[in-house]
All heavy atoms as a GROMACS GRO file, in nm:
protein
  590
    1ASP      N    1   7.464  -2.960  -3.249
    1ASP     CA    2   7.490  -3.077  -3.326
    1ASP      C    3   7.414  -3.072  -3.460
    1ASP      O    4   7.338  -2.979  -3.484
    1ASP     CB    5   7.461  -3.203  -3.247
    1ASP     CG    6   7.314  -3.222  -3.202
    1ASP    OD1    7   7.227  -3.175  -3.282
    1ASP    OD2    8   7.292  -3.278  -3.103
    2ASN      N    9   7.436  -3.171  -3.542
    2ASN     CA   10   7.377  -3.167  -3.678
    2ASN      C   11   7.230  -3.199  -3.680
    2ASN      O   12   7.166  -3.181  -3.785
    2ASN     CB   13   7.450  -3.267  -3.771
    2ASN     CG   14   7.589  -3.218  -3.799
    2ASN    OD1   15   7.617  -3.099  -3.801
    2ASN    ND2   16   7.680  -3.313  -3.828
    3VAL      N   17   7.170  -3.255  -3.572
    3VAL     CA   18   7.028  -3.285  -3.576
    3VAL      C   19   6.943  -3.180  -3.505
    3VAL      O   20   6.819  -3.190  -3.506
    3VAL     CB   21   7.001  -3.426  -3.520
    3VAL    CG1   22   7.064  -3.533  -3.601
    3VAL    CG2   23   7.039  -3.437  -3.375
    4SER      N   24   7.001  -3.086  -3.441
    4SER     CA   25   6.926  -2.979  -3.371
    4SER      C   26   6.870  -2.882  -3.471
    4SER      O   27   6.922  -2.868  -3.580
    4SER     CB   28   7.016  -2.909  -3.271
    4SER     OG   29   7.057  -2.993  -3.167
    5GLY      N   30   6.768  -2.812  -3.428
    5GLY     CA   31   6.706  -2.714  -3.516
    5GLY      C   32   6.588  -2.774  -3.585
    5GLY      O   33   6.575  -2.895  -3.606
    6VAL      N   34   6.499  -2.688  -3.630
    6VAL     CA   35   6.374  -2.731  -3.694
    6VAL      C   36   6.400  -2.744  -3.842
    6VAL      O   37   6.445  -2.650  -3.908
    6VAL     CB   38   6.260  -2.635  -3.666
    6VAL    CG1   39   6.134  -2.673  -3.738
    6VAL    CG2   40   6.232  -2.624  -3.515
    7LYS      N   41   6.366  -2.859  -3.900
    7LYS     CA   42   6.375  -2.884  -4.042
    7LYS      C   43   6.250  -2.852  -4.114
    7LYS      O   44   6.243  -2.791  -4.217
    7LYS     CB   45   6.415  -3.030  -4.066
    7LYS     CG   46   6.418  -3.079  -4.211
    7LYS     CD   47   6.463  -3.216  -4.227
    7LYS     CE   48   6.360  -3.317  -4.186
    7LYS     NZ   49   6.394  -3.453  -4.220
    8ASP      N   50   6.137  -2.905  -4.064
    8ASP     CA   51   6.012  -2.889  -4.131
    8ASP      C   52   5.895  -2.901  -4.032
    8ASP      O   53   5.916  -2.927  -3.910
    8ASP     CB   54   5.992  -2.991  -4.247
    8ASP     CG   55   6.022  -3.133  -4.207
    8ASP    OD1   56   6.036  -3.164  -4.087
    8ASP    OD2   57   6.034  -3.218  -4.298
    9PHE      N   58   5.778  -2.884  -4.079
    9PHE     CA   59   5.655  -2.889  -3.994
    9PHE      C   60   5.535  -2.927  -4.076
    9PHE      O   61   5.536  -2.928  -4.199
    9PHE     CB   62   5.632  -2.753  -3.928
    9PHE     CG   63   5.587  -2.644  -4.025
    9PHE    CD1   64   5.452  -2.614  -4.037
    9PHE    CD2   65   5.680  -2.580  -4.102
    9PHE    CE1   66   5.416  -2.521  -4.128
    9PHE    CE2   67   5.642  -2.478  -4.194
    9PHE     CZ   68   5.508  -2.452  -4.207
   10LYS      N   69   5.431  -2.968  -4.005
   10LYS     CA   70   5.300  -2.986  -4.067
   10LYS      C   71   5.193  -2.928  -3.981
   10LYS      O   72   5.216  -2.906  -3.861
   10LYS     CB   73   5.274  -3.129  -4.108
   10LYS     CG   74   5.288  -3.237  -4.004
   10LYS     CD   75   5.274  -3.375  -4.064
   10LYS     CE   76   5.300  -3.488  -3.973
   10LYS     NZ   77   5.276  -3.618  -4.037
   11THR      N   78   5.076  -2.909  -4.039
   11THR     CA   79   4.965  -2.845  -3.966
   11THR      C   80   4.838  -2.927  -3.977
   11THR      O   81   4.827  -3.012  -4.067
   11THR     CB   82   4.937  -2.701  -4.024
   11THR    OG1   83   4.891  -2.722  -4.158
   11THR    CG2   84   5.055  -2.616  -4.010
   12ARG      N   85   4.750  -2.904  -3.888
   12ARG     CA   86   4.612  -2.955  -3.904
   12ARG      C   87   4.512  -2.864  -3.832
   12ARG      O   88   4.549  -2.804  -3.730
   12ARG     CB   89   4.602  -3.098  -3.852
   12ARG     CG   90   4.608  -3.112  -3.702
   12ARG     CD   91   4.580  -3.255  -3.664
   12ARG     NE   92   4.600  -3.276  -3.519
   12ARG     CZ   93   4.593  -3.388  -3.456
   12ARG    NH1   94   4.564  -3.500  -3.524
   12ARG    NH2   95   4.614  -3.397  -3.327
   13ARG      N   96   4.398  -2.856  -3.885
   13ARG     CA   97   4.291  -2.773  -3.824
   13ARG      C   98   4.214  -2.859  -3.721
   13ARG      O   99   4.196  -2.981  -3.743
   13ARG     CB  100   4.195  -2.725  -3.934
   13ARG     CG  101   4.256  -2.628  -4.035
   13ARG     CD  102   4.272  -2.489  -3.980
   13ARG     NE  103   4.150  -2.437  -3.920
   13ARG     CZ  104   4.055  -2.376  -3.992
   13ARG    NH1  105   4.064  -2.368  -4.120
   13ARG    NH2  106   3.948  -2.331  -3.928
   14ILE      N  107   4.167  -2.794  -3.619
   14ILE     CA  108   4.084  -2.862  -3.520
   14ILE      C  109   3.948  -2.796  -3.523
   14ILE      O  110   3.935  -2.671  -3.512
   14ILE     CB  111   4.140  -2.849  -3.377
   14ILE    CG1  112   4.286  -2.896  -3.372
   14ILE    CG2  113   4.057  -2.926  -3.278
   14ILE    CD1  114   4.311  -3.041  -3.407
   15TYR      N  115   3.846  -2.875  -3.551
   15TYR     CA  116   3.708  -2.821  -3.567
   15TYR      C  117   3.629  -2.867  -3.443
   15TYR      O  118   3.677  -2.955  -3.365
   15TYR     CB  119   3.644  -2.877  -3.693
   15TYR     CG  120   3.714  -2.831  -3.818
   15TYR    CD1  121   3.804  -2.911  -3.887
   15TYR    CD2  122   3.690  -2.704  -3.874
   15TYR    CE1  123   3.870  -2.871  -3.998
   15TYR    CE2  124   3.757  -2.664  -3.983
   15TYR     CZ  125   3.849  -2.749  -4.049
   15TYR     OH  126   3.909  -2.705  -4.165
   16ASP      N  127   3.511  -2.816  -3.428
   16ASP     CA  128   3.422  -2.855  -3.319
   16ASP      C  129   3.398  -3.006  -3.329
   16ASP      O  130   3.380  -3.076  -3.227
   16ASP     CB  131   3.291  -2.785  -3.324
   16ASP     CG  132   3.305  -2.638  -3.287
   16ASP    OD1  133   3.403  -2.602  -3.224
   16ASP    OD2  134   3.216  -2.558  -3.326
   17SER      N  135   3.400  -3.061  -3.452
   17SER     CA  136   3.369  -3.204  -3.471
   17SER      C  137   3.492  -3.290  -3.455
   17SER      O  138   3.482  -3.416  -3.461
   17SER     CB  139   3.310  -3.225  -3.609
   17SER     OG  140   3.400  -3.176  -3.711
   18GLY      N  141   3.609  -3.229  -3.434
   18GLY     CA  142   3.732  -3.310  -3.416
   18GLY      C  143   3.848  -3.258  -3.504
   18GLY      O  144   3.834  -3.158  -3.575
   19ALA      N  145   3.954  -3.331  -3.502
   19ALA     CA  146   4.077  -3.291  -3.575
   19ALA      C  147   4.073  -3.335  -3.718
   19ALA      O  148   4.020  -3.441  -3.755
   19ALA     CB  149   4.199  -3.354  -3.510
   20ASP      N  150   4.123  -3.250  -3.809
   20ASP     CA  151   4.139  -3.276  -3.951
   20ASP      C  152   4.264  -3.362  -3.969
   20ASP      O  153   4.340  -3.387  -3.875
   20ASP     CB  154   4.147  -3.147  -4.026
   20ASP     CG  155   4.119  -3.162  -4.175
   20ASP    OD1  156   4.086  -3.269  -4.219
   20ASP    OD2  157   4.127  -3.056  -4.244
   21SER      N  158   4.297  -3.403  -4.088
   21SER     CA  159   4.418  -3.478  -4.118
   21SER      C  160   4.539  -3.380  -4.114
   21SER      O  161   4.522  -3.264  -4.142
   21SER     CB  162   4.409  -3.543  -4.255
   21SER     OG  163   4.305  -3.635  -4.260
   22TRP      N  164   4.655  -3.440  -4.086
   22TRP     CA  165   4.780  -3.357  -4.092
   22TRP      C  166   4.812  -3.325  -4.237
   22TRP      O  167   4.786  -3.412  -4.326
   22TRP     CB  168   4.895  -3.436  -4.031
   22TRP     CG  169   4.890  -3.442  -3.882
   22TRP    CD1  170   4.856  -3.548  -3.806
   22TRP    CD2  171   4.924  -3.335  -3.788
   22TRP    NE1  172   4.866  -3.517  -3.676
   22TRP    CE2  173   4.910  -3.389  -3.660
   22TRP    CE3  174   4.969  -3.206  -3.805
   22TRP    CZ2  175   4.931  -3.316  -3.549
   22TRP    CZ3  176   4.991  -3.128  -3.690
   22TRP    CH2  177   4.974  -3.186  -3.567
   23SER      N  178   4.866  -3.208  -4.262
   23SER     CA  179   4.916  -3.173  -4.393
   23SER      C  180   5.046  -3.247  -4.421
   23SER      O  181   5.093  -3.320  -4.340
   23SER     CB  182   4.945  -3.020  -4.402
   23SER     OG  183   5.058  -2.988  -4.318
   24ASN      N  184   5.097  -3.233  -4.542
   24ASN     CA  185   5.227  -3.289  -4.577
   24ASN      C  186   5.331  -3.207  -4.503
   24ASN      O  187   5.308  -3.093  -4.462
   24ASN     CB  188   5.252  -3.282  -4.726
   24ASN     CG  189   5.162  -3.370  -4.803
   24ASN    OD1  190   5.128  -3.480  -4.758
   24ASN    ND2  191   5.116  -3.337  -4.918
   25TRP      N  192   5.455  -3.265  -4.487
   25TRP     CA  193   5.563  -3.187  -4.430
   25TRP      C  194   5.599  -3.070  -4.516
   25TRP      O  195   5.603  -3.084  -4.638
   25TRP     CB  196   5.683  -3.277  -4.407
   25TRP     CG  197   5.666  -3.381  -4.299
   25TRP    CD1  198   5.642  -3.510  -4.315
   25TRP    CD2  199   5.671  -3.352  -4.159
   25TRP    NE1  200   5.630  -3.576  -4.189
   25TRP    CE2  201   5.649  -3.477  -4.095
   25TRP    CE3  202   5.688  -3.243  -4.078
   25TRP    CZ2  203   5.644  -3.492  -3.954
   25TRP    CZ3  204   5.689  -3.258  -3.941
   25TRP    CH2  205   5.667  -3.379  -3.879
   26GLN      N  206   5.622  -2.953  -4.457
   26GLN     CA  207   5.656  -2.831  -4.528
   26GLN      C  208   5.793  -2.784  -4.473
   26GLN      O  209   5.815  -2.784  -4.352
   26GLN     CB  210   5.552  -2.722  -4.507
   26GLN     CG  211   5.411  -2.760  -4.549
   26GLN     CD  212   5.311  -2.655  -4.509
   26GLN    OE1  213   5.336  -2.535  -4.530
   26GLN    NE2  214   5.207  -2.697  -4.445
   27ASN      N  215   5.884  -2.734  -4.556
   27ASN     CA  216   6.011  -2.677  -4.515
   27ASN      C  217   5.982  -2.561  -4.419
   27ASN      O  218   5.887  -2.482  -4.446
   27ASN     CB  219   6.096  -2.634  -4.632
   27ASN     CG  220   6.146  -2.748  -4.713
   27ASN    OD1  221   6.166  -2.856  -4.661
   27ASN    ND2  222   6.165  -2.726  -4.842
   28ILE      N  223   6.060  -2.549  -4.320
   28ILE     CA  224   6.044  -2.441  -4.219
   28ILE      C  225   6.066  -2.307  -4.288
   28ILE      O  226   6.153  -2.292  -4.372
   28ILE     CB  227   6.138  -2.462  -4.097
   28ILE    CG1  228   6.096  -2.373  -3.982
   28ILE    CG2  229   6.279  -2.442  -4.139
   28ILE    CD1  230   5.965  -2.414  -3.917
   29SER      N  231   5.982  -2.210  -4.250
   29SER     CA  232   5.999  -2.071  -4.298
   29SER      C  233   5.945  -1.979  -4.186
   29SER      O  234   5.878  -2.027  -4.097
   29SER     CB  235   5.922  -2.048  -4.428
   29SER     OG  236   5.785  -2.061  -4.406
   30SER      N  237   5.980  -1.853  -4.195
   30SER     CA  238   5.934  -1.759  -4.091
   30SER      C  239   5.792  -1.714  -4.111
   30SER      O  240   5.736  -1.653  -4.029
   30SER     CB  241   6.028  -1.641  -4.092
   30SER     OG  242   6.028  -1.574  -4.215
   31TYR      N  243   5.734  -1.750  -4.230
   31TYR     CA  244   5.595  -1.711  -4.254
   31TYR      C  245   5.525  -1.826  -4.322
   31TYR      O  246   5.576  -1.879  -4.423
   31TYR     CB  247   5.593  -1.584  -4.343
   31TYR     CG  248   5.452  -1.544  -4.383
   31TYR    CD1  249   5.376  -1.465  -4.300
   31TYR    CD2  250   5.403  -1.581  -4.507
   31TYR    CE1  251   5.250  -1.426  -4.335
   31TYR    CE2  252   5.270  -1.543  -4.539
   31TYR     CZ  253   5.195  -1.462  -4.460
   31TYR     OH  254   5.069  -1.428  -4.489
   32THR      N  255   5.406  -1.860  -4.272
   32THR     CA  256   5.320  -1.963  -4.338
   32THR      C  257   5.176  -1.916  -4.340
   32THR      O  258   5.126  -1.862  -4.243
   32THR     CB  259   5.327  -2.094  -4.256
   32THR    OG1  260   5.459  -2.138  -4.257
   32THR    CG2  261   5.238  -2.200  -4.317
   33ASN      N  262   5.115  -1.929  -4.456
   33ASN     CA  263   4.978  -1.886  -4.472
   33ASN      C  264   4.880  -2.000  -4.442
   33ASN      O  265   4.895  -2.107  -4.503
   33ASN     CB  266   4.958  -1.838  -4.615
   33ASN     CG  267   4.819  -1.776  -4.638
   33ASN    OD1  268   4.761  -1.727  -4.546
   33ASN    ND2  269   4.773  -1.787  -4.761
   34ILE      N  270   4.793  -1.980  -4.348
   34ILE     CA  271   4.686  -2.074  -4.316
   34ILE      C  272   4.556  -2.015  -4.373
   34ILE      O  273   4.518  -1.904  -4.332
   34ILE     CB  274   4.673  -2.101  -4.168
   34ILE    CG1  275   4.804  -2.141  -4.104
   34ILE    CG2  276   4.565  -2.205  -4.138
   34ILE    CD1  277   4.857  -2.271  -4.147
   35ASP      N  278   4.497  -2.079  -4.468
   35ASP     CA  279   4.381  -2.022  -4.541
   35ASP      C  280   4.251  -2.039  -4.463
   35ASP      O  281   4.201  -2.150  -4.443
   35ASP     CB  282   4.371  -2.089  -4.673
   35ASP     CG  283   4.266  -2.025  -4.767
   35ASP    OD1  284   4.211  -1.919  -4.725
   35ASP    OD2  285   4.238  -2.080  -4.873
   36PHE      N  286   4.195  -1.925  -4.418
   36PHE     CA  287   4.067  -1.927  -4.349
   36PHE      C  288   3.958  -1.861  -4.435
   36PHE      O  289   3.851  -1.835  -4.389
   36PHE     CB  290   4.074  -1.851  -4.216
   36PHE     CG  291   4.160  -1.917  -4.112
   36PHE    CD1  292   4.279  -1.858  -4.079
   36PHE    CD2  293   4.123  -2.036  -4.052
   36PHE    CE1  294   4.362  -1.920  -3.981
   36PHE    CE2  295   4.203  -2.095  -3.954
   36PHE     CZ  296   4.323  -2.034  -3.922
   37SER      N  297   3.990  -1.840  -4.564
   37SER     CA  298   3.893  -1.773  -4.648
   37SER      C  299   3.765  -1.858  -4.662
   37SER      O  300   3.773  -1.981  -4.660
   37SER     CB  301   3.951  -1.750  -4.792
   37SER     OG  302   3.987  -1.868  -4.852
   38GLY      N  303   3.653  -1.789  -4.670
   38GLY     CA  304   3.522  -1.858  -4.684
   38GLY      C  305   3.474  -1.909  -4.546
   38GLY      O  306   3.367  -1.977  -4.546
   39GLU      N  307   3.541  -1.876  -4.438
   39GLU     CA  308   3.489  -1.919  -4.310
   39GLU      C  309   3.440  -1.797  -4.232
   39GLU      O  310   3.481  -1.684  -4.251
   39GLU     CB  311   3.601  -1.982  -4.228
   39GLU     CG  312   3.650  -2.113  -4.288
   39GLU     CD  313   3.745  -2.188  -4.197
   39GLU    OE1  314   3.740  -2.163  -4.080
   39GLU    OE2  315   3.824  -2.262  -4.254
   40LYS      N  316   3.346  -1.825  -4.141
   40LYS     CA  317   3.293  -1.721  -4.052
   40LYS      C  318   3.402  -1.674  -3.956
   40LYS      O  319   3.497  -1.745  -3.925
   40LYS     CB  320   3.173  -1.771  -3.977
   40LYS     CG  321   3.056  -1.810  -4.060
   40LYS     CD  322   2.944  -1.861  -3.972
   40LYS     CE  323   2.830  -1.908  -4.062
   40LYS     NZ  324   2.715  -1.965  -3.981
   41ASP      N  325   3.387  -1.548  -3.908
   41ASP     CA  326   3.474  -1.497  -3.804
   41ASP      C  327   3.453  -1.584  -3.681
   41ASP      O  328   3.346  -1.639  -3.654
   41ASP     CB  329   3.448  -1.351  -3.770
   41ASP     CG  330   3.492  -1.260  -3.879
   41ASP    OD1  331   3.576  -1.299  -3.962
   41ASP    OD2  332   3.442  -1.144  -3.887
   42GLY      N  333   3.554  -1.588  -3.596
   42GLY     CA  334   3.543  -1.660  -3.469
   42GLY      C  335   3.676  -1.728  -3.432
   42GLY      O  336   3.776  -1.707  -3.494
   43VAL      N  337   3.669  -1.812  -3.330
   43VAL     CA  338   3.790  -1.882  -3.282
   43VAL      C  339   3.826  -1.992  -3.376
   43VAL      O  340   3.743  -2.069  -3.421
   43VAL     CB  341   3.762  -1.940  -3.142
   43VAL    CG1  342   3.882  -2.019  -3.094
   43VAL    CG2  343   3.737  -1.826  -3.044
   44LYS      N  344   3.953  -1.998  -3.417
   44LYS     CA  345   4.008  -2.105  -3.498
   44LYS      C  346   4.121  -2.176  -3.423
   44LYS      O  347   4.192  -2.114  -3.348
   44LYS     CB  348   4.065  -2.048  -3.630
   44LYS     CG  349   3.979  -1.953  -3.704
   44LYS     CD  350   3.859  -2.022  -3.765
   44LYS     CE  351   3.775  -1.923  -3.842
   44LYS     NZ  352   3.638  -1.942  -3.832
   45LYS      N  353   4.135  -2.302  -3.442
   45LYS     CA  354   4.243  -2.378  -3.381
   45LYS      C  355   4.324  -2.451  -3.485
   45LYS      O  356   4.272  -2.525  -3.567
   45LYS     CB  357   4.194  -2.474  -3.276
   45LYS     CG  358   4.303  -2.544  -3.198
   45LYS     CD  359   4.251  -2.628  -3.083
   45LYS     CE  360   4.366  -2.691  -3.007
   45LYS     NZ  361   4.317  -2.777  -2.898
   46VAL      N  362   4.454  -2.428  -3.481
   46VAL     CA  363   4.550  -2.495  -3.575
   46VAL      C  364   4.662  -2.557  -3.490
   46VAL      O  365   4.716  -2.490  -3.402
   46VAL     CB  366   4.609  -2.395  -3.674
   46VAL    CG1  367   4.703  -2.466  -3.769
   46VAL    CG2  368   4.501  -2.328  -3.752
   47GLU      N  369   4.694  -2.678  -3.513
   47GLU     CA  370   4.806  -2.740  -3.447
   47GLU      C  371   4.925  -2.750  -3.547
   47GLU      O  372   4.907  -2.776  -3.661
   47GLU     CB  373   4.773  -2.884  -3.397
   47GLU     CG  374   4.680  -2.883  -3.280
   47GLU     CD  375   4.654  -3.024  -3.229
   47GLU    OE1  376   4.660  -3.120  -3.302
   47GLU    OE2  377   4.623  -3.034  -3.108
   48PHE      N  378   5.045  -2.732  -3.488
   48PHE     CA  379   5.168  -2.744  -3.566
   48PHE      C  380   5.253  -2.857  -3.507
   48PHE      O  381   5.260  -2.870  -3.382
   48PHE     CB  382   5.252  -2.615  -3.556
   48PHE     CG  383   5.190  -2.502  -3.627
   48PHE    CD1  384   5.090  -2.424  -3.565
   48PHE    CD2  385   5.228  -2.468  -3.753
   48PHE    CE1  386   5.035  -2.318  -3.627
   48PHE    CE2  387   5.171  -2.359  -3.817
   48PHE     CZ  388   5.074  -2.284  -3.757
   49LEU      N  389   5.311  -2.941  -3.591
   49LEU     CA  390   5.403  -3.047  -3.547
   49LEU      C  391   5.535  -3.016  -3.611
   49LEU      O  392   5.548  -3.013  -3.734
   49LEU     CB  393   5.345  -3.183  -3.593
   49LEU     CG  394   5.419  -3.308  -3.550
   49LEU    CD1  395   5.417  -3.318  -3.402
   49LEU    CD2  396   5.354  -3.431  -3.614
   50PHE      N  397   5.639  -2.998  -3.530
   50PHE     CA  398   5.772  -2.960  -3.578
   50PHE      C  399   5.864  -3.079  -3.575
   50PHE      O  400   5.854  -3.160  -3.480
   50PHE     CB  401   5.829  -2.846  -3.495
   50PHE     CG  402   5.752  -2.719  -3.505
   50PHE    CD1  403   5.658  -2.684  -3.413
   50PHE    CD2  404   5.776  -2.634  -3.613
   50PHE    CE1  405   5.584  -2.563  -3.422
   50PHE    CE2  406   5.708  -2.515  -3.621
   50PHE     CZ  407   5.611  -2.478  -3.532
   51ARG      N  408   5.952  -3.090  -3.670
   51ARG     CA  409   6.048  -3.205  -3.679
   51ARG      C  410   6.187  -3.149  -3.697
   51ARG      O  411   6.210  -3.054  -3.775
   51ARG     CB  412   6.006  -3.291  -3.800
   51ARG     CG  413   6.085  -3.418  -3.813
   51ARG     CD  414   6.019  -3.511  -3.908
   51ARG     NE  415   6.021  -3.455  -4.048
   51ARG     CZ  416   5.990  -3.527  -4.154
   51ARG    NH1  417   5.951  -3.654  -4.144
   51ARG    NH2  418   5.997  -3.474  -4.272
   52ASP      N  419   6.286  -3.206  -3.627
   52ASP     CA  420   6.426  -3.161  -3.639
   52ASP      C  421   6.495  -3.245  -3.748
   52ASP      O  422   6.437  -3.331  -3.814
   52ASP     CB  423   6.498  -3.166  -3.509
   52ASP     CG  424   6.517  -3.306  -3.454
   52ASP    OD1  425   6.500  -3.405  -3.526
   52ASP    OD2  426   6.555  -3.317  -3.334
   53PHE      N  427   6.624  -3.218  -3.771
   53PHE     CA  428   6.703  -3.282  -3.871
   53PHE      C  429   6.729  -3.430  -3.843
   53PHE      O  430   6.774  -3.504  -3.931
   53PHE     CB  431   6.836  -3.209  -3.902
   53PHE     CG  432   6.810  -3.078  -3.974
   53PHE    CD1  433   6.794  -2.962  -3.903
   53PHE    CD2  434   6.800  -3.078  -4.112
   53PHE    CE1  435   6.772  -2.839  -3.966
   53PHE    CE2  436   6.777  -2.957  -4.178
   53PHE     CZ  437   6.757  -2.838  -4.108
   54GLY      N  438   6.700  -3.474  -3.722
   54GLY     CA  439   6.710  -3.619  -3.691
   54GLY      C  440   6.578  -3.686  -3.704
   54GLY      O  441   6.559  -3.801  -3.666
   55ASN      N  442   6.476  -3.616  -3.762
   55ASN     CA  443   6.342  -3.662  -3.789
   55ASN      C  444   6.267  -3.692  -3.659
   55ASN      O  445   6.177  -3.773  -3.654
   55ASN     CB  446   6.337  -3.786  -3.881
   55ASN     CG  447   6.370  -3.746  -4.022
   55ASN    OD1  448   6.338  -3.634  -4.066
   55ASN    ND2  449   6.438  -3.834  -4.098
   56ASN      N  450   6.303  -3.624  -3.548
   56ASN     CA  451   6.233  -3.634  -3.425
   56ASN      C  452   6.118  -3.529  -3.428
   56ASN      O  453   6.146  -3.412  -3.459
   56ASN     CB  454   6.322  -3.603  -3.304
   56ASN     CG  455   6.439  -3.701  -3.300
   56ASN    OD1  456   6.418  -3.820  -3.295
   56ASN    ND2  457   6.562  -3.648  -3.305
   57ALA      N  458   5.997  -3.568  -3.404
   57ALA     CA  459   5.887  -3.474  -3.406
   57ALA      C  460   5.837  -3.445  -3.267
   57ALA      O  461   5.824  -3.536  -3.180
   57ALA     CB  462   5.768  -3.532  -3.491
   58MET      N  463   5.810  -3.314  -3.242
   58MET     CA  464   5.761  -3.274  -3.110
   58MET      C  465   5.609  -3.288  -3.108
   58MET      O  466   5.545  -3.272  -3.213
   58MET     CB  467   5.794  -3.128  -3.079
   58MET     CG  468   5.940  -3.101  -3.073
   58MET     SD  469   5.989  -2.931  -3.040
   58MET     CE  470   5.842  -2.834  -3.065
   59GLN      N  471   5.551  -3.318  -2.998
   59GLN     CA  472   5.404  -3.325  -2.984
   59GLN      C  473   5.348  -3.184  -3.004
   59GLN      O  474   5.409  -3.087  -2.970
   59GLN     CB  475   5.370  -3.376  -2.843
   59GLN     CG  476   5.397  -3.525  -2.825
   59GLN     CD  477   5.320  -3.611  -2.923
   59GLN    OE1  478   5.203  -3.589  -2.945
   59GLN    NE2  479   5.394  -3.705  -2.976
   60PRO      N  480   5.225  -3.180  -3.061
   60PRO     CA  481   5.164  -3.044  -3.083
   60PRO      C  482   5.150  -2.969  -2.954
   60PRO      O  483   5.127  -3.030  -2.848
   60PRO     CB  484   5.025  -3.082  -3.138
   60PRO     CG  485   5.039  -3.218  -3.188
   60PRO     CD  486   5.142  -3.286  -3.110
   61GLU      N  487   5.166  -2.840  -2.961
   61GLU     CA  488   5.151  -2.752  -2.843
   61GLU      C  489   5.044  -2.647  -2.870
   61GLU      O  490   5.040  -2.597  -2.980
   61GLU     CB  491   5.284  -2.679  -2.814
   61GLU     CG  492   5.282  -2.594  -2.696
   61GLU     CD  493   5.420  -2.534  -2.666
   61GLU    OE1  494   5.521  -2.598  -2.701
   61GLU    OE2  495   5.420  -2.421  -2.616
   62THR      N  496   4.956  -2.624  -2.777
   62THR     CA  497   4.853  -2.530  -2.794
   62THR      C  498   4.897  -2.389  -2.749
   62THR      O  499   4.940  -2.372  -2.633
   62THR     CB  500   4.726  -2.569  -2.714
   62THR    OG1  501   4.683  -2.697  -2.762
   62THR    CG2  502   4.615  -2.469  -2.734
   63ILE      N  503   4.893  -2.291  -2.840
   63ILE     CA  504   4.923  -2.155  -2.806
   63ILE      C  505   4.812  -2.070  -2.870
   63ILE      O  506   4.776  -2.089  -2.984
   63ILE     CB  507   5.058  -2.109  -2.867
   63ILE    CG1  508   5.171  -2.193  -2.804
   63ILE    CG2  509   5.082  -1.962  -2.842
   63ILE    CD1  510   5.303  -2.174  -2.873
   64TRP      N  511   4.753  -1.980  -2.792
   64TRP     CA  512   4.642  -1.895  -2.836
   64TRP      C  513   4.700  -1.764  -2.885
   64TRP      O  514   4.776  -1.697  -2.818
   64TRP     CB  515   4.542  -1.876  -2.734
   64TRP     CG  516   4.472  -1.999  -2.692
   64TRP    CD1  517   4.504  -2.083  -2.591
   64TRP    CD2  518   4.362  -2.058  -2.763
   64TRP    NE1  519   4.419  -2.194  -2.590
   64TRP    CE2  520   4.329  -2.180  -2.698
   64TRP    CE3  521   4.284  -2.022  -2.870
   64TRP    CZ2  522   4.228  -2.262  -2.735
   64TRP    CZ3  523   4.182  -2.106  -2.915
   64TRP    CH2  524   4.154  -2.224  -2.847
   65GLU      N  525   4.660  -1.722  -3.006
   65GLU     CA  526   4.699  -1.596  -3.069
   65GLU      C  527   4.574  -1.529  -3.126
   65GLU      O  528   4.489  -1.595  -3.185
   65GLU     CB  529   4.803  -1.613  -3.178
   65GLU     CG  530   4.933  -1.664  -3.135
   65GLU     CD  531   5.021  -1.568  -3.057
   65GLU    OE1  532   4.998  -1.446  -3.077
   65GLU    OE2  533   5.106  -1.610  -2.979
   66ILE      N  534   4.570  -1.396  -3.117
   66ILE     CA  535   4.464  -1.321  -3.181
   66ILE      C  536   4.501  -1.295  -3.328
   66ILE      O  537   4.612  -1.242  -3.350
   66ILE     CB  538   4.434  -1.190  -3.109
   66ILE    CG1  539   4.381  -1.218  -2.974
   66ILE    CG2  540   4.333  -1.106  -3.193
   66ILE    CD1  541   4.359  -1.094  -2.886
   67VAL      N  542   4.427  -1.340  -3.421
   67VAL     CA  543   4.454  -1.322  -3.561
   67VAL      C  544   4.344  -1.234  -3.622
   67VAL      O  545   4.227  -1.265  -3.607
   67VAL     CB  546   4.462  -1.458  -3.637
   67VAL    CG1  547   4.487  -1.436  -3.783
   67VAL    CG2  548   4.567  -1.544  -3.572
   68LYS      N  549   4.385  -1.128  -3.683
   68LYS     CA  550   4.284  -1.037  -3.743
   68LYS      C  551   4.292  -1.044  -3.895
   68LYS      O  552   4.400  -1.058  -3.953
   68LYS     CB  553   4.311  -0.893  -3.697
   68LYS     CG  554   4.294  -0.874  -3.549
   68LYS     CD  555   4.308  -0.728  -3.512
   68LYS     CE  556   4.289  -0.713  -3.358
   68LYS     NZ  557   4.308  -0.576  -3.316
   69ARG      N  558   4.175  -1.032  -3.962
   69ARG     CA  559   4.170  -1.030  -4.104
   69ARG      C  560   4.236  -0.904  -4.156
   69ARG      O  561   4.223  -0.797  -4.094
   69ARG     CB  562   4.028  -1.034  -4.158
   69ARG     CG  563   3.960  -1.169  -4.127
   69ARG     CD  564   3.820  -1.167  -4.192
   69ARG     NE  565   3.747  -1.290  -4.153
   69ARG     CZ  566   3.749  -1.400  -4.226
   69ARG    NH1  567   3.813  -1.400  -4.337
   69ARG    NH2  568   3.680  -1.500  -4.189
   70PRO      N  569   4.304  -0.913  -4.266
   70PRO     CA  570   4.366  -0.792  -4.325
   70PRO      C  571   4.258  -0.690  -4.365
   70PRO      O  572   4.151  -0.729  -4.409
   70PRO     CB  573   4.438  -0.841  -4.450
   70PRO     CG  574   4.438  -0.990  -4.442
   70PRO     CD  575   4.332  -1.033  -4.346
   71SER      N  576   4.290  -0.560  -4.352
   71SER     CA  577   4.194  -0.457  -4.398
   71SER      C  578   4.194  -0.454  -4.550
   71SER      O  579   4.297  -0.475  -4.617
   71SER     CB  580   4.242  -0.324  -4.350
   71SER     OG  581   4.251  -0.324  -4.211
   72LYS      N  582   4.079  -0.432  -4.605
   72LYS     CA  583   4.063  -0.426  -4.750
   72LYS      C  584   4.082  -0.287  -4.801
   72LYS      O  585   4.073  -0.189  -4.741
   72LYS     CB  586   3.926  -0.475  -4.791
   72LYS     CG  587   3.913  -0.624  -4.762
   72LYS     CD  588   3.780  -0.675  -4.815
   72LYS     CE  589   3.770  -0.826  -4.792
   72LYS     NZ  590   3.650  -0.877  -4.844
   0.00000   0.00000   0.00000
């Protein structure tokens, strides 16, 4: 139907002290850059909130991925 599929998303960082504010809605794309520059190595947590064309938003889901810094 016309409302299925992901239209956009927003992100927020989760720190030891709690959750940051949600970003603005961003158009969906297959690649999104989350800037961790200036931070120490270690575990990072980012939540994504996806919204379809009917403006229904899914609750954040936790998925763990290993992310490595690019080689210089």
